[in-house]
TORKOL-4160 file (C-alpha; in steps of 0.2 Angstrom, whole numbers, padded with zeros to 4 digits, m for minus):
419
<pt num="1" X="0201" Y="0031" Z="m0143"/>
<pt num="2" X="0185" Y="0028" Z="m0147"/>
<pt num="3" X="0188" Y="0009" Z="m0149"/>
<pt num="4" X="0194" Y="0009" Z="m0131"/>
<pt num="5" X="0177" Y="0017" Z="m0125"/>
<pt num="6" X="0165" Y="0006" Z="m0135"/>
<pt num="7" X="0176" Y="m0008" Z="m0127"/>
<pt num="8" X="0173" Y="m0002" Z="m0109"/>
<pt num="9" X="0155" Y="0001" Z="m0112"/>
<pt num="10" X="0153" Y="m0016" Z="m0118"/>
<pt num="11" X="0162" Y="m0024" Z="m0102"/>
<pt num="12" X="0152" Y="m0014" Z="m0091"/>
<pt num="13" X="0135" Y="m0017" Z="m0100"/>
<pt num="14" X="0139" Y="m0037" Z="m0099"/>
<pt num="15" X="0143" Y="m0034" Z="m0078"/>
<pt num="16" X="0129" Y="m0025" Z="m0075"/>
<pt num="17" X="0116" Y="m0036" Z="m0086"/>
<pt num="18" X="0121" Y="m0053" Z="m0073"/>
<pt num="19" X="0122" Y="m0041" Z="m0057"/>
<pt num="20" X="0105" Y="m0034" Z="m0062"/>
<pt num="21" X="0098" Y="m0051" Z="m0066"/>
<pt num="22" X="0105" Y="m0059" Z="m0048"/>
<pt num="23" X="0097" Y="m0042" Z="m0038"/>
<pt num="24" X="0079" Y="m0047" Z="m0047"/>
<pt num="25" X="0081" Y="m0065" Z="m0043"/>
<pt num="26" X="0085" Y="m0061" Z="m0024"/>
<pt num="27" X="0070" Y="m0048" Z="m0024"/>
<pt num="28" X="0059" Y="m0061" Z="m0030"/>
<pt num="29" X="0065" Y="m0072" Z="m0017"/>
<pt num="30" X="0062" Y="m0060" Z="m0004"/>
<pt num="31" X="0046" Y="m0057" Z="m0009"/>
<pt num="32" X="0040" Y="m0074" Z="m0011"/>
<pt num="33" X="0045" Y="m0076" Z="0007"/>
<pt num="34" X="0035" Y="m0064" Z="0011"/>
<pt num="35" X="0019" Y="m0072" Z="0002"/>
<pt num="36" X="0024" Y="m0088" Z="0010"/>
<pt num="37" X="0023" Y="m0082" Z="0027"/>
<pt num="38" X="0007" Y="m0075" Z="0025"/>
<pt num="39" X="0000" Y="m0090" Z="0015"/>
<pt num="40" X="0005" Y="m0099" Z="0031"/>
<pt num="41" X="m0004" Y="m0089" Z="0042"/>
<pt num="42" X="m0020" Y="m0089" Z="0030"/>
<pt num="43" X="m0018" Y="m0107" Z="0029"/>
<pt num="44" X="m0016" Y="m0109" Z="0048"/>
<pt num="45" X="m0034" Y="m0101" Z="0049"/>
<pt num="46" X="m0041" Y="m0112" Z="0036"/>
<pt num="47" X="m0033" Y="m0128" Z="0045"/>
<pt num="48" X="m0043" Y="m0121" Z="0061"/>
<pt num="49" X="m0058" Y="m0119" Z="0051"/>
<pt num="50" X="m0056" Y="m0136" Z="0042"/>
<pt num="51" X="m0055" Y="m0144" Z="0059"/>
<pt num="52" X="m0071" Y="m0133" Z="0065"/>
<pt num="53" X="m0081" Y="m0138" Z="0050"/>
<pt num="54" X="m0076" Y="m0157" Z="0053"/>
<pt num="55" X="m0082" Y="m0158" Z="0070"/>
<pt num="56" X="m0096" Y="m0147" Z="0071"/>
<pt num="57" X="m0112" Y="m0152" Z="0074"/>
<pt num="58" X="m0126" Y="m0149" Z="0060"/>
<pt num="59" X="m0136" Y="m0135" Z="0071"/>
<pt num="60" X="m0121" Y="m0124" Z="0071"/>
<pt num="61" X="m0116" Y="m0129" Z="0051"/>
<pt num="62" X="m0121" Y="m0111" Z="0047"/>
<pt num="63" X="m0107" Y="m0104" Z="0058"/>
<pt num="64" X="m0094" Y="m0115" Z="0051"/>
<pt num="65" X="m0099" Y="m0110" Z="0034"/>
<pt num="66" X="m0097" Y="m0091" Z="0041"/>
<pt num="67" X="m0079" Y="m0096" Z="0047"/>
<pt num="68" X="m0075" Y="m0103" Z="0030"/>
<pt num="69" X="m0080" Y="m0086" Z="0021"/>
<pt num="70" X="m0070" Y="m0077" Z="0035"/>
<pt num="71" X="m0056" Y="m0089" Z="0031"/>
<pt num="72" X="m0058" Y="m0086" Z="0013"/>
<pt num="73" X="m0060" Y="m0067" Z="0012"/>
<pt num="74" X="m0044" Y="m0068" Z="0023"/>
<pt num="75" X="m0035" Y="m0077" Z="0007"/>
<pt num="76" X="m0045" Y="m0066" Z="m0005"/>
<pt num="77" X="m0037" Y="m0051" Z="0004"/>
<pt num="78" X="m0018" Y="m0057" Z="0004"/>
<pt num="79" X="m0020" Y="m0063" Z="m0015"/>
<pt num="80" X="m0026" Y="m0046" Z="m0019"/>
<pt num="81" X="m0011" Y="m0036" Z="m0011"/>
<pt num="82" X="0001" Y="m0049" Z="m0022"/>
<pt num="83" X="m0007" Y="m0048" Z="m0038"/>
<pt num="84" X="m0024" Y="m0044" Z="m0048"/>
<pt num="85" X="m0039" Y="m0041" Z="m0034"/>
<pt num="86" X="m0051" Y="m0054" Z="m0030"/>
<pt num="87" X="m0068" Y="m0046" Z="m0025"/>
<pt num="88" X="m0077" Y="m0054" Z="m0012"/>
<pt num="89" X="m0095" Y="m0059" Z="m0010"/>
<pt num="90" X="m0108" Y="m0052" Z="0001"/>
<pt num="91" X="m0113" Y="m0062" Z="0018"/>
<pt num="92" X="m0117" Y="m0081" Z="0019"/>
<pt num="93" X="m0135" Y="m0084" Z="0013"/>
<pt num="94" X="m0147" Y="m0087" Z="0027"/>
<pt num="95" X="m0152" Y="m0105" Z="0030"/>
<pt num="96" X="m0142" Y="m0121" Z="0028"/>
<pt num="97" X="m0149" Y="m0126" Z="0011"/>
<pt num="98" X="m0148" Y="m0108" Z="0004"/>
<pt num="99" X="m0129" Y="m0107" Z="0010"/>
<pt num="100" X="m0124" Y="m0123" Z="0001"/>
<pt num="101" X="m0133" Y="m0119" Z="m0014"/>
<pt num="102" X="m0123" Y="m0102" Z="m0015"/>
<pt num="103" X="m0108" Y="m0105" Z="m0029"/>
<pt num="104" X="m0097" Y="m0093" Z="m0018"/>
<pt num="105" X="m0099" Y="m0105" Z="m0003"/>
<pt num="106" X="m0097" Y="m0122" Z="m0014"/>
<pt num="107" X="m0081" Y="m0115" Z="m0020"/>
<pt num="108" X="m0075" Y="m0109" Z="m0004"/>
<pt num="109" X="m0077" Y="m0128" Z="0002"/>
<pt num="110" X="m0068" Y="m0135" Z="m0011"/>
<pt num="111" X="m0052" Y="m0122" Z="m0009"/>
<pt num="112" X="m0053" Y="m0125" Z="0011"/>
<pt num="113" X="m0045" Y="m0142" Z="0011"/>
<pt num="114" X="m0032" Y="m0138" Z="m0002"/>
<pt num="115" X="m0026" Y="m0122" Z="0007"/>
<pt num="116" X="m0027" Y="m0130" Z="0024"/>
<pt num="117" X="m0016" Y="m0144" Z="0021"/>
<pt num="118" X="m0006" Y="m0141" Z="0004"/>
<pt num="119" X="m0004" Y="m0123" Z="0008"/>
<pt num="120" X="0001" Y="m0125" Z="0025"/>
<pt num="121" X="0014" Y="m0138" Z="0020"/>
<pt num="122" X="0020" Y="m0128" Z="0007"/>
<pt num="123" X="0022" Y="m0113" Z="0018"/>
<pt num="124" X="0033" Y="m0122" Z="0031"/>
<pt num="125" X="0043" Y="m0129" Z="0019"/>
<pt num="126" X="0046" Y="m0112" Z="0010"/>
<pt num="127" X="0052" Y="m0103" Z="0026"/>
<pt num="128" X="0062" Y="m0119" Z="0031"/>
<pt num="129" X="0073" Y="m0117" Z="0017"/>
<pt num="130" X="0080" Y="m0098" Z="0021"/>
<pt num="131" X="0081" Y="m0104" Z="0039"/>
<pt num="132" X="0092" Y="m0119" Z="0034"/>
<pt num="133" X="0103" Y="m0107" Z="0024"/>
<pt num="134" X="0103" Y="m0095" Z="0038"/>
<pt num="135" X="0107" Y="m0107" Z="0051"/>
<pt num="136" X="0122" Y="m0116" Z="0041"/>
<pt num="137" X="0128" Y="m0100" Z="0033"/>
<pt num="138" X="0132" Y="m0094" Z="0052"/>
<pt num="139" X="0138" Y="m0111" Z="0058"/>
<pt num="140" X="0156" Y="m0108" Z="0060"/>
<pt num="141" X="0152" Y="m0092" Z="0071"/>
<pt num="142" X="0145" Y="m0104" Z="0083"/>
<pt num="143" X="0149" Y="m0121" Z="0081"/>
<pt num="144" X="0160" Y="m0121" Z="0096"/>
<pt num="145" X="0146" Y="m0120" Z="0107"/>
<pt num="146" X="0141" Y="m0137" Z="0100"/>
<pt num="147" X="0147" Y="m0154" Z="0106"/>
<pt num="148" X="0156" Y="m0162" Z="0090"/>
<pt num="149" X="0143" Y="m0178" Z="0092"/>
<pt num="150" X="0130" Y="m0164" Z="0090"/>
<pt num="151" X="0132" Y="m0164" Z="0072"/>
<pt num="152" X="0127" Y="m0149" Z="0061"/>
<pt num="153" X="0111" Y="m0140" Z="0061"/>
<pt num="154" X="0096" Y="m0145" Z="0052"/>
<pt num="155" X="0096" Y="m0162" Z="0042"/>
<pt num="156" X="0115" Y="m0162" Z="0045"/>
<pt num="157" X="0113" Y="m0169" Z="0063"/>
<pt num="158" X="0122" Y="m0185" Z="0058"/>
<pt num="159" X="0138" Y="m0175" Z="0053"/>
<pt num="160" X="0152" Y="m0174" Z="0065"/>
<pt num="161" X="0160" Y="m0159" Z="0067"/>
<pt num="162" X="0179" Y="m0161" Z="0071"/>
<pt num="163" X="0185" Y="m0143" Z="0068"/>
<pt num="164" X="0184" Y="m0128" Z="0056"/>
<pt num="165" X="0186" Y="m0137" Z="0042"/>
<pt num="166" X="0169" Y="m0145" Z="0045"/>
<pt num="167" X="0161" Y="m0130" Z="0049"/>
<pt num="168" X="0165" Y="m0121" Z="0034"/>
<pt num="169" X="0159" Y="m0138" Z="0025"/>
<pt num="170" X="0143" Y="m0135" Z="0032"/>
<pt num="171" X="0143" Y="m0116" Z="0028"/>
<pt num="172" X="0145" Y="m0124" Z="0010"/>
<pt num="173" X="0129" Y="m0133" Z="0011"/>
<pt num="174" X="0121" Y="m0116" Z="0018"/>
<pt num="175" X="0126" Y="m0109" Z="0001"/>
<pt num="176" X="0117" Y="m0124" Z="m0007"/>
<pt num="177" X="0100" Y="m0119" Z="0004"/>
<pt num="178" X="0101" Y="m0101" Z="m0001"/>
<pt num="179" X="0102" Y="m0105" Z="m0019"/>
<pt num="180" X="0088" Y="m0117" Z="m0018"/>
<pt num="181" X="0077" Y="m0104" Z="m0007"/>
<pt num="182" X="0081" Y="m0091" Z="m0021"/>
<pt num="183" X="0075" Y="m0103" Z="m0034"/>
<pt num="184" X="0061" Y="m0112" Z="m0027"/>
<pt num="185" X="0053" Y="m0097" Z="m0016"/>
<pt num="186" X="0044" Y="m0088" Z="m0032"/>
<pt num="187" X="0039" Y="m0106" Z="m0037"/>
<pt num="188" X="0032" Y="m0111" Z="m0020"/>
<pt num="189" X="0023" Y="m0094" Z="m0016"/>
<pt num="190" X="0014" Y="m0097" Z="m0035"/>
<pt num="191" X="0009" Y="m0115" Z="m0029"/>
<pt num="192" X="0002" Y="m0110" Z="m0014"/>
<pt num="193" X="m0009" Y="m0096" Z="m0023"/>
<pt num="194" X="m0015" Y="m0107" Z="m0035"/>
<pt num="195" X="m0029" Y="m0114" Z="m0027"/>
<pt num="196" X="m0036" Y="m0098" Z="m0020"/>
<pt num="197" X="m0033" Y="m0089" Z="m0037"/>
<pt num="198" X="m0045" Y="m0103" Z="m0045"/>
<pt num="199" X="m0058" Y="m0107" Z="m0031"/>
<pt num="200" X="m0059" Y="m0091" Z="m0024"/>
<pt num="201" X="m0061" Y="m0079" Z="m0038"/>
<pt num="202" X="m0080" Y="m0075" Z="m0043"/>
<pt num="203" X="m0090" Y="m0091" Z="m0052"/>
<pt num="204" X="m0092" Y="m0090" Z="m0071"/>
<pt num="205" X="m0106" Y="m0078" Z="m0075"/>
<pt num="206" X="m0106" Y="m0069" Z="m0058"/>
<pt num="207" X="m0090" Y="m0056" Z="m0063"/>
<pt num="208" X="m0101" Y="m0044" Z="m0071"/>
<pt num="209" X="m0114" Y="m0043" Z="m0058"/>
<pt num="210" X="m0102" Y="m0040" Z="m0044"/>
<pt num="211" X="m0093" Y="m0027" Z="m0055"/>
<pt num="212" X="m0110" Y="m0018" Z="m0058"/>
<pt num="213" X="m0111" Y="m0018" Z="m0040"/>
<pt num="214" X="m0093" Y="m0011" Z="m0036"/>
<pt num="215" X="m0095" Y="0002" Z="m0050"/>
<pt num="216" X="m0111" Y="0007" Z="m0041"/>
<pt num="217" X="m0104" Y="0010" Z="m0026"/>
<pt num="218" X="m0087" Y="0019" Z="m0033"/>
<pt num="219" X="m0097" Y="0030" Z="m0043"/>
<pt num="220" X="m0108" Y="0036" Z="m0028"/>
<pt num="221" X="m0091" Y="0039" Z="m0018"/>
<pt num="222" X="m0085" Y="0050" Z="m0035"/>
<pt num="223" X="m0101" Y="0060" Z="m0035"/>
<pt num="224" X="m0099" Y="0063" Z="m0016"/>
<pt num="225" X="m0080" Y="0066" Z="m0018"/>
<pt num="226" X="m0083" Y="0079" Z="m0032"/>
<pt num="227" X="m0098" Y="0087" Z="m0022"/>
<pt num="228" X="m0086" Y="0088" Z="m0005"/>
<pt num="229" X="m0074" Y="0096" Z="m0018"/>
<pt num="230" X="m0085" Y="0108" Z="m0024"/>
<pt num="231" X="m0090" Y="0114" Z="m0008"/>
<pt num="232" X="m0070" Y="0116" Z="m0004"/>
<pt num="233" X="m0068" Y="0126" Z="m0018"/>
<pt num="234" X="m0083" Y="0137" Z="m0015"/>
<pt num="235" X="m0078" Y="0139" Z="0002"/>
<pt num="236" X="m0061" Y="0144" Z="m0001"/>
<pt num="237" X="m0066" Y="0157" Z="m0015"/>
<pt num="238" X="m0080" Y="0164" Z="m0004"/>
<pt num="239" X="m0071" Y="0166" Z="0011"/>
<pt num="240" X="m0055" Y="0171" Z="0003"/>
<pt num="241" X="m0054" Y="0179" Z="m0015"/>
<pt num="242" X="m0073" Y="0186" Z="m0015"/>
<pt num="243" X="m0071" Y="0193" Z="0002"/>
<pt num="244" X="m0054" Y="0201" Z="m0006"/>
<pt num="245" X="m0062" Y="0207" Z="m0022"/>
<pt num="246" X="m0077" Y="0215" Z="m0012"/>
<pt num="247" X="m0064" Y="0225" Z="m0003"/>
<pt num="248" X="m0056" Y="0231" Z="m0018"/>
<pt num="249" X="m0072" Y="0237" Z="m0025"/>
<pt num="250" X="m0076" Y="0247" Z="m0008"/>
<pt num="251" X="m0058" Y="0254" Z="m0008"/>
<pt num="252" X="m0059" Y="0260" Z="m0028"/>
<pt num="253" X="m0076" Y="0268" Z="m0025"/>
<pt num="254" X="m0068" Y="0277" Z="m0007"/>
<pt num="255" X="m0053" Y="0283" Z="m0018"/>
<pt num="256" X="m0065" Y="0289" Z="m0034"/>
<pt num="257" X="m0075" Y="0300" Z="m0021"/>
<pt num="258" X="m0059" Y="0307" Z="m0013"/>
<pt num="259" X="m0051" Y="0311" Z="m0028"/>
<pt num="260" X="m0057" Y="0328" Z="m0030"/>
<pt num="261" X="m0058" Y="0333" Z="m0012"/>
<pt num="262" X="m0042" Y="0325" Z="m0005"/>
<pt num="263" X="m0030" Y="0318" Z="m0020"/>
<pt num="264" X="m0016" Y="0312" Z="m0006"/>
<pt num="265" X="m0029" Y="0302" Z="0004"/>
<pt num="266" X="m0035" Y="0295" Z="m0015"/>
<pt num="267" X="m0017" Y="0289" Z="m0017"/>
<pt num="268" X="m0018" Y="0280" Z="0000"/>
<pt num="269" X="m0035" Y="0273" Z="m0004"/>
<pt num="270" X="m0028" Y="0266" Z="m0021"/>
<pt num="271" X="m0012" Y="0258" Z="m0013"/>
<pt num="272" X="m0024" Y="0250" Z="0001"/>
<pt num="273" X="m0036" Y="0242" Z="m0015"/>
<pt num="274" X="m0020" Y="0237" Z="m0024"/>
<pt num="275" X="m0012" Y="0226" Z="m0008"/>
<pt num="276" X="m0031" Y="0219" Z="m0008"/>
<pt num="277" X="m0030" Y="0213" Z="m0026"/>
<pt num="278" X="m0015" Y="0206" Z="m0024"/>
<pt num="279" X="m0021" Y="0196" Z="m0009"/>
<pt num="280" X="m0035" Y="0191" Z="m0018"/>
<pt num="281" X="m0025" Y="0185" Z="m0034"/>
<pt num="282" X="m0015" Y="0175" Z="m0021"/>
<pt num="283" X="m0031" Y="0168" Z="m0014"/>
<pt num="284" X="m0036" Y="0162" Z="m0030"/>
<pt num="285" X="m0018" Y="0155" Z="m0034"/>
<pt num="286" X="m0021" Y="0145" Z="m0019"/>
<pt num="287" X="m0038" Y="0137" Z="m0024"/>
<pt num="288" X="m0030" Y="0134" Z="m0041"/>
<pt num="289" X="m0016" Y="0125" Z="m0034"/>
<pt num="290" X="m0028" Y="0115" Z="m0022"/>
<pt num="291" X="m0037" Y="0109" Z="m0038"/>
<pt num="292" X="m0022" Y="0102" Z="m0048"/>
<pt num="293" X="m0004" Y="0107" Z="m0041"/>
<pt num="294" X="0006" Y="0115" Z="m0055"/>
<pt num="295" X="0021" Y="0107" Z="m0045"/>
<pt num="296" X="0017" Y="0089" Z="m0051"/>
<pt num="297" X="0020" Y="0096" Z="m0069"/>
<pt num="298" X="0036" Y="0105" Z="m0064"/>
<pt num="299" X="0043" Y="0092" Z="m0054"/>
<pt num="300" X="0034" Y="0078" Z="m0056"/>
<pt num="301" X="0026" Y="0067" Z="m0041"/>
<pt num="302" X="0044" Y="0064" Z="m0032"/>
<pt num="303" X="0047" Y="0081" Z="m0031"/>
<pt num="304" X="0030" Y="0088" Z="m0025"/>
<pt num="305" X="0030" Y="0075" Z="m0012"/>
<pt num="306" X="0047" Y="0082" Z="m0008"/>
<pt num="307" X="0039" Y="0100" Z="m0007"/>
<pt num="308" X="0027" Y="0093" Z="0005"/>
<pt num="309" X="0041" Y="0084" Z="0016"/>
<pt num="310" X="0049" Y="0099" Z="0016"/>
<pt num="311" X="0035" Y="0110" Z="0023"/>
<pt num="312" X="0030" Y="0097" Z="0036"/>
<pt num="313" X="0032" Y="0101" Z="0054"/>
<pt num="314" X="0037" Y="0083" Z="0058"/>
<pt num="315" X="0053" Y="0077" Z="0051"/>
<pt num="316" X="0047" Y="0068" Z="0036"/>
<pt num="317" X="0056" Y="0054" Z="0027"/>
<pt num="318" X="0050" Y="0052" Z="0008"/>
<pt num="319" X="0054" Y="0038" Z="m0004"/>
<pt num="320" X="0048" Y="0038" Z="m0021"/>
<pt num="321" X="0047" Y="0027" Z="m0035"/>
<pt num="322" X="0035" Y="0027" Z="m0048"/>
<pt num="323" X="0043" Y="0024" Z="m0065"/>
<pt num="324" X="0036" Y="0026" Z="m0077"/>
<pt num="325" X="0024" Y="0041" Z="m0072"/>
<pt num="326" X="0008" Y="0037" Z="m0067"/>
<pt num="327" X="m0010" Y="0047" Z="m0075"/>
<pt num="328" X="m0010" Y="0066" Z="m0069"/>
<pt num="329" X="m0026" Y="0061" Z="m0060"/>
<pt num="330" X="m0019" Y="0047" Z="m0050"/>
<pt num="331" X="m0003" Y="0060" Z="m0047"/>
<pt num="332" X="m0016" Y="0073" Z="m0041"/>
<pt num="333" X="m0023" Y="0061" Z="m0029"/>
<pt num="334" X="m0007" Y="0053" Z="m0021"/>
<pt num="335" X="m0002" Y="0070" Z="m0019"/>
<pt num="336" X="m0020" Y="0075" Z="m0010"/>
<pt num="337" X="m0019" Y="0059" Z="0003"/>
<pt num="338" X="m0001" Y="0062" Z="0006"/>
<pt num="339" X="m0005" Y="0080" Z="0008"/>
<pt num="340" X="m0019" Y="0078" Z="0020"/>
<pt num="341" X="m0010" Y="0063" Z="0029"/>
<pt num="342" X="0003" Y="0075" Z="0035"/>
<pt num="343" X="m0009" Y="0088" Z="0040"/>
<pt num="344" X="m0015" Y="0074" Z="0051"/>
<pt num="345" X="0001" Y="0068" Z="0058"/>
<pt num="346" X="0004" Y="0086" Z="0062"/>
<pt num="347" X="m0011" Y="0091" Z="0071"/>
<pt num="348" X="m0016" Y="0075" Z="0079"/>
<pt num="349" X="m0003" Y="0062" Z="0081"/>
<pt num="350" X="0010" Y="0071" Z="0091"/>
<pt num="351" X="0024" Y="0060" Z="0081"/>
<pt num="352" X="0042" Y="0064" Z="0080"/>
<pt num="353" X="0045" Y="0055" Z="0063"/>
<pt num="354" X="0034" Y="0052" Z="0047"/>
<pt num="355" X="0039" Y="0040" Z="0033"/>
<pt num="356" X="0029" Y="0043" Z="0016"/>
<pt num="357" X="0032" Y="0027" Z="0003"/>
<pt num="358" X="0027" Y="0028" Z="m0013"/>
<pt num="359" X="0029" Y="0014" Z="m0026"/>
<pt num="360" X="0023" Y="0008" Z="m0043"/>
<pt num="361" X="0020" Y="m0011" Z="m0044"/>
<pt num="362" X="0014" Y="m0014" Z="m0062"/>
<pt num="363" X="m0002" Y="m0008" Z="m0065"/>
<pt num="364" X="m0005" Y="m0003" Z="m0046"/>
<pt num="365" X="0003" Y="0012" Z="m0037"/>
<pt num="366" X="0006" Y="0009" Z="m0017"/>
<pt num="367" X="0007" Y="0024" Z="m0006"/>
<pt num="368" X="0011" Y="0021" Z="0013"/>
<pt num="369" X="0012" Y="0035" Z="0025"/>
<pt num="370" X="0019" Y="0028" Z="0044"/>
<pt num="371" X="0021" Y="0040" Z="0059"/>
<pt num="372" X="0027" Y="0035" Z="0077"/>
<pt num="373" X="0015" Y="0045" Z="0084"/>
<pt num="374" X="0000" Y="0040" Z="0099"/>
<pt num="375" X="m0012" Y="0031" Z="0087"/>
<pt num="376" X="m0030" Y="0030" Z="0090"/>
<pt num="377" X="m0035" Y="0039" Z="0073"/>
<pt num="378" X="m0052" Y="0034" Z="0068"/>
<pt num="379" X="m0063" Y="0040" Z="0053"/>
<pt num="380" X="m0079" Y="0052" Z="0058"/>
<pt num="381" X="m0068" Y="0061" Z="0070"/>
<pt num="382" X="m0065" Y="0077" Z="0061"/>
<pt num="383" X="m0046" Y="0069" Z="0055"/>
<pt num="384" X="m0050" Y="0069" Z="0036"/>
<pt num="385" X="m0048" Y="0052" Z="0034"/>
<pt num="386" X="m0066" Y="0052" Z="0030"/>
<pt num="387" X="m0062" Y="0063" Z="0014"/>
<pt num="388" X="m0047" Y="0054" Z="0010"/>
<pt num="389" X="m0057" Y="0037" Z="0009"/>
<pt num="390" X="m0070" Y="0046" Z="m0003"/>
<pt num="391" X="m0055" Y="0051" Z="m0014"/>
<pt num="392" X="m0048" Y="0035" Z="m0015"/>
<pt num="393" X="m0063" Y="0026" Z="m0018"/>
<pt num="394" X="m0069" Y="0037" Z="m0031"/>
<pt num="395" X="m0052" Y="0034" Z="m0041"/>
<pt num="396" X="m0057" Y="0014" Z="m0038"/>
<pt num="397" X="m0044" Y="0012" Z="m0026"/>
<pt num="398" X="m0043" Y="0004" Z="m0007"/>
<pt num="399" X="m0037" Y="0012" Z="0008"/>
<pt num="400" X="m0032" Y="0002" Z="0025"/>
<pt num="401" X="m0029" Y="0010" Z="0042"/>
<pt num="402" X="m0019" Y="0003" Z="0057"/>
<pt num="403" X="m0018" Y="0014" Z="0072"/>
<pt num="404" X="m0020" Y="0005" Z="0088"/>
<pt num="405" X="m0020" Y="0016" Z="0104"/>
<pt num="406" X="0000" Y="0019" Z="0108"/>
<pt num="407" X="0003" Y="0019" Z="0089"/>
<pt num="408" X="0011" Y="0017" Z="0077"/>
<pt num="409" X="m0002" Y="0022" Z="0065"/>
<pt num="410" X="0000" Y="0015" Z="0047"/>
<pt num="411" X="m0011" Y="0021" Z="0031"/>
<pt num="412" X="m0009" Y="0010" Z="0015"/>
<pt num="413" X="m0018" Y="0017" Z="m0001"/>
<pt num="414" X="m0017" Y="0007" Z="m0016"/>
<pt num="415" X="m0022" Y="0016" Z="m0034"/>
<pt num="416" X="m0024" Y="0010" Z="m0050"/>
<pt num="417" X="m0012" Y="0018" Z="m0063"/>
<pt num="418" X="m0015" Y="0007" Z="m0080"/>
<pt num="419" X="m0002" Y="m0005" Z="m0086"/>
């Protein structure tokens, strides 16, 4: 019996391993298609910028350099979403000579033709492969709509289609295109990103100064967030627990004075004092939970967010994949971000549904909150978004918000969570 169970276990393990490998390859290919598509978009911007830089007259050369910087910043943002962050420089120095002597500008000018030409061609090739695969795989479904002399789609234009057997052969070539797309997609995306990774990173010797400036800004944000949190705790204690405890003190004094004259009245007052003490305890418990929710320790981030979703007035869908668990401070920040975002959705969006997605990618934790409300969310209008940004940036994270009028509203947060 034991040998039979061991044999079944080995068979299941042998089947699961290739299945997991295939699933990983397909997922890598899908991610690569997304990278190639966004790379094609930035390469199109780079190509237009290259043409502008070529045809622009000398008096407008500084404008062309600023356009190059804008295109390079787009590529830096794209690469930072898919891997290690590429810090960007400040504005282009004033004056053509000063701008051309800037090492960032020189590296961006060297990057521009690589990405404008090579990145564009690689992006087109990488997106053509899955399109050919989809076109050929579905050919048996629509080949009757074409004339036999029209041939097969894509590169099979010379192939005369006489019947279903020819259409099935075309579908087999679609499988070949699909295998090629899965195998070559990740490689093409890495090749497309290589010039940006090499040339758009800070020049040697400038990493330290950029990092110092970045840490100075994040330290200031951390201090601001800390001060805001202290003010929130002080306000909660002052308006809640402190008032309750003052009421307890007053009631105990009244009960003491009434004890000799009217014991029944004293007992009633003591009951009121007990109720006030229990309310004060509840207020203190609420403040403590706001500092570091115990539900994170008890049920983990997934359980804590499920609890937030269950208490949300708007139907909320939660998807969490954070194995292995992140540090407690990261989970607390994520909990705060989602709690504040759901509060904003309920108060301001008029949404009928909200989706929360939390996933870990290596050493980064990505949080997405999206609702189908009216949109138009802006920082500084009392919506709590400024507080979310302070808290995120204090942890050296990033927040992006897209909320066009009419919706939907999409908030993306990325936090470092270690390796």
